[in-house]
C-alpha positions in Angstrom: -19.6 -8.0 4.8 -18.5 -10.5 1.4 -15.4 -11.5 -0.5 -15.7 -10.2 -4.0 -14.1 -12.3 -7.0 -13.8 -11.7 -10.7 -13.3 -15.0 -12.7 -11.8 -14.6 -16.4 -14.0 -11.5 -17.1 -14.4 -10.0 -20.1 -16.4 -6.9 -21.1 -16.6 -5.8 -24.8 -18.4 -3.1 -26.4 -18.9 -4.2 -30.0 -15.4 -4.8 -31.7 -13.8 -3.0 -28.3 -12.4 -5.0 -25.5 -12.8 -2.9 -22.4 -11.6 -5.8 -19.9 -9.5 -8.9 -20.8 -10.0 -12.1 -18.9 -9.8 -10.4 -15.2 -9.0 -12.5 -12.1 -9.4 -10.6 -9.1 -9.8 -12.1 -5.8 -10.8 -9.6 -3.2 -11.1 -10.8 0.4 -13.9 -10.0 3.2 -13.4 -6.6 4.8 -10.5 -5.4 2.5 -9.9 -2.1 1.1 -9.1 -2.6 -2.5 -8.3 0.2 -4.9 -8.6 -0.1 -8.9 -6.1 2.2 -10.0 -4.6 3.0 -13.5 -4.9 6.1 -16.3 -8.0 6.9 -18.0 -9.4 4.0 -20.3 -7.6 1.5 -18.4 -10.9 -0.6 -17.6 -11.0 0.5 -13.9 -14.4 2.0 -14.1 -16.1 -0.4 -16.4 -14.6 -3.1 -13.7 -16.7 -1.3 -10.9 -19.8 -0.9 -12.8 -19.7 -4.5 -13.8 -19.6 -5.1 -10.0 -22.2 -2.6 -9.4 -24.7 -4.1 -11.9 -24.7 -1.5 -14.5 -22.6 -3.5 -17.1 -23.1 -6.7 -17.5 -19.9 -9.3 -18.4 -19.7 -10.5 -21.8 -18.1 -13.5 -20.4 -16.7 -14.9 -17.0 -18.0 -14.9 -13.8 -18.5 -12.1 -11.0 -19.6 -13.4 -7.6 -20.4 -11.2 -4.1 -20.0 -14.1 -1.5 -21.2 -17.1 -2.5 -23.8 -15.8 -5.2 -22.8 -15.5 -8.9 -24.2 -12.1 -9.5 -23.7 -11.8 -13.5 -27.4 -11.5 -14.2 -28.7 -10.0 -10.7 -30.0 -6.1 -11.0 -28.3 -3.6 -8.8 -31.0 -3.5 -6.1 -30.3 -7.2 -5.6 -26.5 -7.4 -5.2 -26.4 -6.0 -1.7 -24.1 -3.1 -2.5 -24.2 0.5 -2.4 -22.3 3.1 -4.6 -21.2 6.3 -4.0 -20.6 8.2 -7.4 -18.2 11.2 -8.2 -20.8 13.7 -8.8 -22.5 12.7 -5.3 -25.7 12.5 -6.8 -27.8 14.1 -3.9 -31.4 15.1 -4.7 -31.2 18.9 -4.3 -34.6 19.3 -3.3 -34.6 16.9 -0.4 -32.7 17.9 3.0 -29.7 15.8 4.3 -31.8 13.8 6.6 -34.2 13.2 3.6 -31.2 12.4 1.3 -29.9 9.7 3.6 -33.2 7.9 4.6 -34.3 7.8 0.6 -32.7 4.2 0.1 -34.7 3.0 3.3 -38.1 4.5 1.9 -37.6 2.8 -1.4 -36.5 -0.5 0.4 -40.1 -0.2 2.4 -38.4 0.5 5.7 -40.7 1.9 8.1 -41.1 5.5 8.8 -40.8 4.6 12.3 -37.8 3.0 11.9 -36.0 5.7 9.4 -35.3 8.2 11.8 -33.6 6.0 14.2 -31.1 5.3 11.0 -30.7 8.4 10.0 -29.4 9.4 13.0 -27.1 6.5 13.7 -25.5 7.2 10.4 -25.4 10.9 10.9 -23.8 10.8 14.1 -21.1 8.4 12.6 -20.0 10.8 10.1 -20.6 13.9 12.1 -23.7 15.2 10.2 -25.9 15.7 13.1 -25.9 19.6 12.8 -26.8 19.3 9.3 -29.8 17.2 8.7 -31.9 19.7 8.0 -29.9 21.7 5.3 -30.6 21.1 1.6 -27.2 19.7 -0.4 -26.8 23.5 -2.0 -26.1 24.8 1.6 -23.2 22.2 2.1 -19.6 22.6 1.5 -18.1 19.9 -1.0 -16.6 17.8 1.6 -20.1 17.8 3.6 -22.0 16.6 0.4 -19.3 14.0 0.3 -20.1 12.8 3.9 -23.9 12.8 3.0 -23.5 10.5 -0.3 -21.6 8.2 1.9 -24.3 8.1 4.7 -26.6 7.5 1.8 -24.8 4.4 1.1 -23.8 3.6 4.9 -27.5 3.5 6.3 -28.3 0.5 3.9 -25.8 -1.5 5.4 -24.6 -3.3 2.5 -22.2 -6.4 2.3 -19.9 -4.1 -0.2 -19.3 -0.2 -0.7 -18.1 0.7 -4.2 -16.6 4.2 -4.3 -15.9 5.9 -8.0 -13.5 8.3 -7.8 -15.5 10.0 -4.7 -12.7 12.5 -4.0 -11.7 14.0 -7.5 -14.1 17.0 -7.2 -12.6 18.3 -3.8 -9.4 20.4 -3.5 -6.1 19.1 -2.3 -6.7 19.9 1.3 -10.3 18.5 1.5 -9.1 15.4 -0.5 -6.4 14.6 2.3 -8.7 15.1 5.3 -11.4 12.9 3.4 -8.5 10.1 2.9 -8.2 10.2 6.5 -11.9 9.9 7.1 -12.7 7.1 4.7 -9.9 4.8 6.0 -11.3 5.9 9.5 -14.8 4.9 8.5 -13.7 1.5 7.0 -11.6 0.6 10.2 -15.0 1.4 11.9 -17.3 -0.7 9.7 -15.1 -3.5 8.5 -16.9 -3.8 5.2 -15.6 -4.9 1.9 -14.8 -1.5 0.0 -13.7 -1.4 -3.9 -12.6 2.1 -4.7 -11.5 3.3 -8.3 -9.2 6.2 -8.4 -6.5 7.4 -11.0 -4.7 9.2 -8.1 -2.1 6.6 -6.9 -1.7 8.5 -3.6 -5.0 7.9 -2.5 -4.6 4.4 -3.5 -1.3 4.2 -1.6 -2.3 5.8 1.4 -5.7 4.0 1.8 -5.5 0.3 0.3 -5.1 -3.1 1.8 -4.0 -4.0 -1.6 -3.9 -2.2 -4.9 -5.1 -3.6 -8.4 -3.0 -1.5 -11.1 -5.3 -1.7 -14.5 -3.9 -0.8 -17.9 -5.3 -1.4 -21.1 -8.4 -3.3 -19.5 -5.7 -6.1 -17.8 -4.4 -6.5 -14.4 -0.9 -5.7 -14.3 0.0 -6.2 -10.8 -2.7 -6.8 -7.4 -0.6 -6.5 -4.1 -0.2 -4.2 -0.8 0.7 -0.4 -1.7 4.4 -1.1 -0.3 5.1 -3.9 -2.8 3.5 -2.6 -5.6 6.0 0.6 -4.8 9.1 -1.7 -3.6 8.6 -4.5 -6.0 6.9 -3.6 -9.1 5.8 -6.4 -11.4 6.7 -5.1 -14.6 7.9 -1.5 -16.5 4.5 0.1 -16.6 3.6 -0.4 -13.0 7.1 0.9 -12.1 6.6 4.0 -14.2 3.0 4.7 -13.2 3.6 4.2 -9.3 5.8 7.1 -7.6 6.1 10.5 -7.8 8.2 11.7 -9.1 8.4 8.8 -11.3 11.0 5.8 -11.4 14.0 6.8 -13.8 13.7 4.1 -16.5 16.9 3.7 -18.9 17.0 1.6 -22.0 20.0 -0.7 -22.8 21.0 -3.9 -22.6 22.2 -6.7 -19.7 25.0 -8.5 -21.0 26.6 -11.7 -18.7 30.7 -12.0 -18.2 32.0 -15.0 -16.2 29.1 -15.2 -14.4 28.5 -11.7 -13.4 25.9 -9.7 -14.9 25.8 -5.8 -16.1 23.7 -3.6 -17.3 25.0 -1.3 -20.4 23.5 2.2 -21.9 25.5 4.9 -23.4 27.7 6.1 -20.7 26.8 3.8 -18.3 27.7 0.4 -16.9 26.3 -1.0 -13.6 26.5 -4.4 -11.9 23.1 -5.8 -12.1 21.0 -6.7 -9.0 20.5 -10.3 -8.3 18.4 -11.4 -11.5 15.8 -14.1 -11.6 17.1 -17.7 -13.4 14.6 -16.4 -16.3 16.8 -13.6 -17.1 18.8 -13.6 -20.4 21.4 -11.4 -22.1 19.7 -8.9 -24.4 17.9 -5.4 -24.3 16.4 -4.5 -21.1 15.7 -1.3 -19.0 17.1 -0.3 -15.6 14.6 1.2 -13.1 15.7 3.4 -10.1 13.5 5.5 -7.9 14.8 9.1 -7.1 15.8 7.8 -3.6 18.1 5.7 -5.1 20.0 8.1 -6.9 23.0 9.7 -5.2 23.9 13.3 -6.2 27.1 14.8 -4.9 29.5 11.5 -5.5 29.7 8.9 -8.0 31.0 7.8 -11.3 28.5 9.1 -13.2 28.8 13.3 -14.8 25.8 15.2 -15.1 24.3 18.7 -15.6 21.7 19.9 -13.4 18.7 21.0 -15.5 15.8 21.7 -12.9 15.8 21.7 -9.3 12.3 21.6 -7.3 12.2 23.0 -3.9 9.2 21.4 -2.1 10.4 22.7 1.5 11.3 19.3 3.1 13.3 18.1 0.1 14.7 19.2 -3.3 13.7 17.2 -6.2 17.0 17.6 -8.7 16.7 16.4 -12.3 20.5 16.1 -14.0 21.0 15.5 -18.0 23.4 12.7 -18.4 25.2 12.6 -21.7 22.9 13.8 -24.8 19.8 11.7 -24.1 19.7 10.5 -20.3 18.2 12.2 -17.3 18.1 11.3 -13.7 15.7 12.5 -11.1 16.7 12.1 -7.6 15.9 13.3 -4.2 18.3 15.6 -2.0 18.1 17.2 1.4 16.6 20.6 1.5 19.7 22.2 2.9 21.6 21.5 -0.4 20.2 23.8 -3.1 22.1 23.1 -6.4 21.8 25.5 -9.3 20.6 24.9 -12.9 23.7 24.2 -15.4 26.0 23.0 -12.3 27.9 20.0 -13.0 27.6 17.1 -10.4 28.5 13.8 -9.7 25.9 11.2 -9.4 25.9 7.7 -8.3 23.2 4.8 -8.5 22.3 2.6 -5.5 22.1 -1.0 -7.3 20.3 -2.6 -4.2 17.5 -0.1 -4.6 17.5 -0.9 -8.6 15.4 -2.8 -11.0 15.5 -4.5 -14.4 13.0 -5.0 -16.7 12.7 -6.8 -20.0 12.3 -4.6 -22.9 9.0 -3.3 -24.0 6.5 -1.0 -22.5 5.0 -3.6 -20.2 8.4 -5.7 -19.7 8.4 -8.0 -16.4 11.0 -7.3 -13.7 13.8 -9.6 -14.0 15.3 -8.9 -10.6 14.3 -10.3 -7.2 13.1 -7.7 -4.6 15.5 -5.3 -3.4 18.1 -6.1 -1.1 17.2 -3.1 1.4 13.9 -1.6 2.4 12.9 1.5 -0.2 10.9 4.2 1.5 7.4 4.3 0.0 5.0 7.0 0.7 3.6 7.5 4.0 0.6 4.7 4.4 -2.0 5.8 6.9 -3.5 2.4 7.2 -0.1 1.7 8.7 -1.1 3.7 12.0 -4.4 1.3 12.4 
């Protein structure tokens, strides 16, 4: 295994810059997800690491080697594509063995290496089948096996689960986490699915507009988003974001918006009075009591909880989580409160930085599979 480092990496296509001065240090054996919306630069970043694109400037290193000018085959990496890219005329065994054949591994050795990989991925009974005879999940495991058999220093995975149905994606997430645990190899995983990133990663690199917005463990990204973009992108339902301003009076900071006045959570020394944004996750909104009056617009019943959306005044909405035993009705008047210990204050603007210190109490983030390691 090997560490991966991006040092001030820029990638331009003519006048368009896809990646702006990326600094990213991935530790040996780490599982890192590159997460962001379409066009954020995550796939370009992965392709540069794979050698399928070359940086315009900056350095990319794998271990102690700068790989900017190395061909993909010289980088000791293996890539799993979204489309699986299996050879339809080859059996599972032949697909897995193909990289070994290309590297000149003797046929007498290839069989044992294929068998070992097939056992690891539970493909032994499928070795004689062709890809068309396999399910989507089985094809995904064959694609993983073809990468795994090479025993590379770094695995690159480009949205490998996006073609699977929801149930199978959940199963394969667990399989990938377990595979990473057993192999201990560095894995770089591209996805636009925040659930995949949150449940599988040691750290998440959140990207937008070709720039790194935050690089941190999943719970930190969720509990202490670096800026407004990360706050709004991470979390389902999304964080409530309310534009207003912060004011200081007699040493007390308050957030003001139409029909809403709240004491601020502890702010950083850099905070100044002026336009700002209040962020509060749905679990920080209290329905049934509080100083705010609203009207229920939508109730989403998920089984284990209900998601309630209420209109506050003319332009404001609050989304909160409530227990499944309490079913609110659309049009019903409801009292609301905001748990200020779970609130965030962001500077004005689409990517305004967080102005408050991390929350005083833990905030429940989505369950993280890797926590069970």
